[in-house]
N, C-alpha and C positions, 0 to 999 in steps of 0.2 A: 466695293459697295455691292449690295445685293439689289438687283432690279427684278421687277415683276414683268413677265412677258406673257402674252396670250396668243393662241393659235388663230390664224385667219381662216375662217370656215370656207371651204370650197363651194358649198351649196347652202342655200337658205335652209335653216333648220338644223344644220350640223352643230354639234356640241363645241363650244369654245373651251379649250383646256388652258389652265394657267400654270406657270412654273416660275420658280425663282432661279436666277442665274447670277453668279458672281462675276463682276467685271470691274475694271478700273474706270473711274469717272472720265478718263480721257479716251476710252474705247468707244468706237462708233456703235450705234444700236445694231443688234443682230437682225437679220432678215430670215434666217433659217435656224431651226433648233439644232444645236451642235450634235445631238445624238440621233435624232430621228429624221432630220432634214425637212420637217414640216415647216411651212411658211409661218413666221411669227412676227409680232410687233411688240414694242415696249408699251406696257399699259400705263396710262396716266391716271393716278388716283387723286381724288379730292381730299382735302384736309379737313 
């Protein structure tokens, strides 16, 4: 599955960046971007 993640801003006003990451549905949510190491969270999108 492809999940949408977003960076967690370190400071108020920092830009939030979004990225798509391929994972199994059984994998736990990531807390750090696999390439940059930036803190991330899985984005929840409304339908």
